[in-house]
C-alpha positions as CSV (number, residue, x, y, z in Angstrom):
1,M,0.9,16.6,4.3
2,Y,4.1,14.6,4.1
3,T,5.3,13.5,0.7
4,V,8.2,11.2,-0.3
5,P,10.0,13.7,-2.5
6,A,10.7,15.9,0.5
7,L,13.0,13.1,1.8
8,I,15.0,12.4,-1.4
9,P,18.7,13.1,-0.8
10,I,20.2,15.9,-2.9
11,R,22.0,13.5,-5.2
12,K,20.0,11.9,-8.0
13,L,18.8,8.4,-6.9
14,A,18.8,5.6,-9.4
15,M,15.5,3.8,-8.9
16,T,14.9,0.1,-9.6
17,T,11.8,-1.6,-10.7
18,L,11.4,-4.6,-8.4
19,P,9.7,-7.9,-9.3
20,V,6.1,-8.1,-7.9
21,V,5.4,-11.2,-5.8
22,T,2.2,-12.9,-7.1
23,Y,-0.3,-15.1,-5.5
24,P,0.0,-18.0,-4.4
25,D,3.5,-17.1,-3.2
26,P,3.5,-17.8,0.5
27,R,5.4,-14.5,1.3
28,L,2.1,-12.7,0.7
29,R,0.7,-14.4,3.8
30,L,3.7,-14.0,6.2
31,P,3.7,-11.5,9.1
32,T,5.6,-8.3,8.5
33,E,8.2,-6.8,10.9
34,T,8.1,-3.3,12.5
35,V,10.6,-0.9,11.0
36,W,13.0,0.4,13.7
37,E,15.8,1.9,11.4
38,F,14.9,5.0,9.5
39,D,17.9,5.3,7.2
40,E,18.9,5.8,3.6
41,A,18.3,2.1,2.9
42,L,14.7,2.6,3.9
43,I,14.4,5.6,1.6
44,L,15.9,3.7,-1.3
45,M,13.5,0.8,-0.8
46,I,10.6,3.3,-0.8
47,M,11.8,4.9,-4.0
48,D,12.1,1.5,-5.6
49,M,8.6,0.6,-4.4
50,L,7.2,3.8,-5.9
51,D,9.0,3.2,-9.2
52,T,7.6,-0.4,-9.3
53,M,4.1,0.8,-8.4
54,H,4.2,3.5,-11.2
55,N,5.7,1.0,-13.7
56,D,2.9,-1.4,-13.0
57,R,0.2,1.3,-13.1
58,G,-0.8,0.8,-9.5
59,V,-2.1,3.3,-6.9
60,G,-0.6,1.5,-3.9
61,L,2.0,-1.1,-3.0
62,A,3.0,-2.8,0.2
63,A,6.5,-4.1,1.0
64,P,5.5,-7.8,1.0
65,Q,4.4,-7.4,-2.6
66,V,8.1,-6.9,-3.5
67,G,9.3,-9.7,-1.1
68,V,10.2,-7.4,1.8
69,L,8.5,-8.4,5.1
70,K,8.5,-5.0,6.6
71,K,5.6,-2.6,7.5
72,V,6.0,-0.1,4.7
73,I,3.4,1.0,2.1
74,V,3.4,3.6,-0.7
75,V,0.4,5.3,-2.2
76,A,0.0,7.5,-5.3
77,Y,-3.4,8.7,-6.3
78,K,-4.2,11.9,-8.2
79,R,-1.8,14.6,-6.9
80,R,-0.9,12.8,-3.7
81,Q,2.1,10.5,-3.3
82,F,3.4,9.3,0.1
83,A,4.9,6.5,2.0
84,L,3.9,5.2,5.4
85,V,6.0,3.2,7.8
86,N,4.4,1.0,10.5
87,P,0.9,2.1,9.5
88,E,-2.0,0.9,11.7
89,I,-5.7,1.7,11.3
90,V,-6.8,3.2,14.6
91,F,-10.4,4.2,13.6
92,A,-12.8,3.0,10.9
93,A,-16.4,4.0,10.2
94,G,-18.9,3.4,7.5
95,N,-19.0,0.6,5.0
96,E,-19.2,0.3,1.2
97,L,-18.5,-2.3,-1.5
98,G,-16.1,-1.2,-4.1
99,E,-14.2,-2.7,-7.0
100,E,-10.5,-3.5,-6.4
101,G,-7.6,-5.1,-8.2
102,C,-4.2,-6.1,-6.9
103,L,-0.8,-6.1,-8.5
104,S,-0.1,-9.4,-6.7
105,I,-3.2,-11.0,-8.2
106,P,-3.1,-10.1,-11.9
107,K,-6.3,-10.0,-14.0
108,T,-8.5,-10.3,-10.9
109,R,-11.1,-7.7,-9.9
110,L,-13.4,-8.2,-7.0
111,M,-16.0,-6.2,-5.0
112,V,-14.4,-5.7,-1.5
113,P,-16.1,-4.2,1.5
114,R,-14.2,-1.3,3.1
115,A,-14.7,1.4,5.7
116,T,-15.6,4.8,4.2
117,R,-13.6,6.8,6.8
118,I,-10.4,5.8,8.5
119,E,-7.7,7.2,10.7
120,V,-4.2,5.8,10.4
121,A,-1.3,6.1,12.9
122,A,2.1,5.7,11.2
123,Q,5.5,7.1,10.8
124,T,7.2,8.9,7.9
125,P,10.3,7.4,6.3
126,N,12.3,9.6,8.7
127,G,10.6,8.3,11.7
128,K,8.2,11.1,12.5
129,K,4.9,9.9,14.1
130,I,1.8,11.1,12.1
131,R,-1.9,10.5,11.9
132,L,-3.9,10.6,8.7
133,K,-7.7,11.0,8.5
134,E,-8.9,9.8,5.1
135,R,-12.1,9.1,3.3
136,G,-13.0,8.0,-0.2
137,Y,-10.7,6.2,-2.5
138,I,-7.5,7.0,-0.6
139,A,-9.1,5.3,2.5
140,R,-9.8,2.3,0.3
141,I,-6.2,2.2,-1.0
142,L,-4.8,2.5,2.6
143,Q,-7.0,-0.3,3.9
144,H,-5.9,-2.5,0.9
145,E,-2.2,-1.9,1.5
146,I,-2.4,-2.3,5.3
147,D,-4.2,-5.6,4.7
148,H,-1.1,-6.8,2.8
149,L,1.0,-6.0,5.9
150,N,-1.2,-8.5,7.8
151,G,-1.2,-11.2,5.1
152,I,-4.8,-10.4,4.0
153,L,-5.6,-10.4,0.3
154,I,-8.6,-9.2,-1.6
155,I,-9.6,-12.8,-2.4
156,D,-10.1,-13.3,1.4
157,N,-13.0,-10.8,1.6
158,G,-13.9,-10.0,-1.9
159,T,-16.8,-11.3,-4.0
160,P,-17.0,-11.7,-7.8
161,I,-18.2,-8.7,-9.8
162,P,-21.5,-9.6,-11.5
163,D,-21.1,-10.2,-15.2
164,D,-23.5,-7.4,-16.2
165,D,-21.1,-4.9,-14.4
166,R,-18.0,-5.9,-16.3
167,D,-18.8,-3.9,-19.5
């Protein structure tokens, strides 16, 4: 499995925590652009996105959430951390409701329907084409972040959590 640290240049990179774009900022609804250049600038942006995500205690972050309209996401859950460039869901099966929050919509948690199994076609930050087959919470994170690349937010498909479930 590809991980971001494998692509970090030898020299120590200074990472930056980026400001997170919050709803109703219109940039969250704009279309994102395909990434064609796989260079050090892309790696640096990904490292800044990872730093931002960890700083805000997230498990995923999409480039539009930091004001960059490119098809790039980062994910960190349990012992897995990776970045995907130009990700696209090519297969989805199953369905379940699950609780989600979003760094771009602070203090909001909703029940959101998601596929239970997905396959994603993408590229690594160095441009290598890959496919990931995922299930469970990682599949949910990927769907959430890829939605951001298409201007879709949890408020579009989510429903409120019943009061008796918020304890």
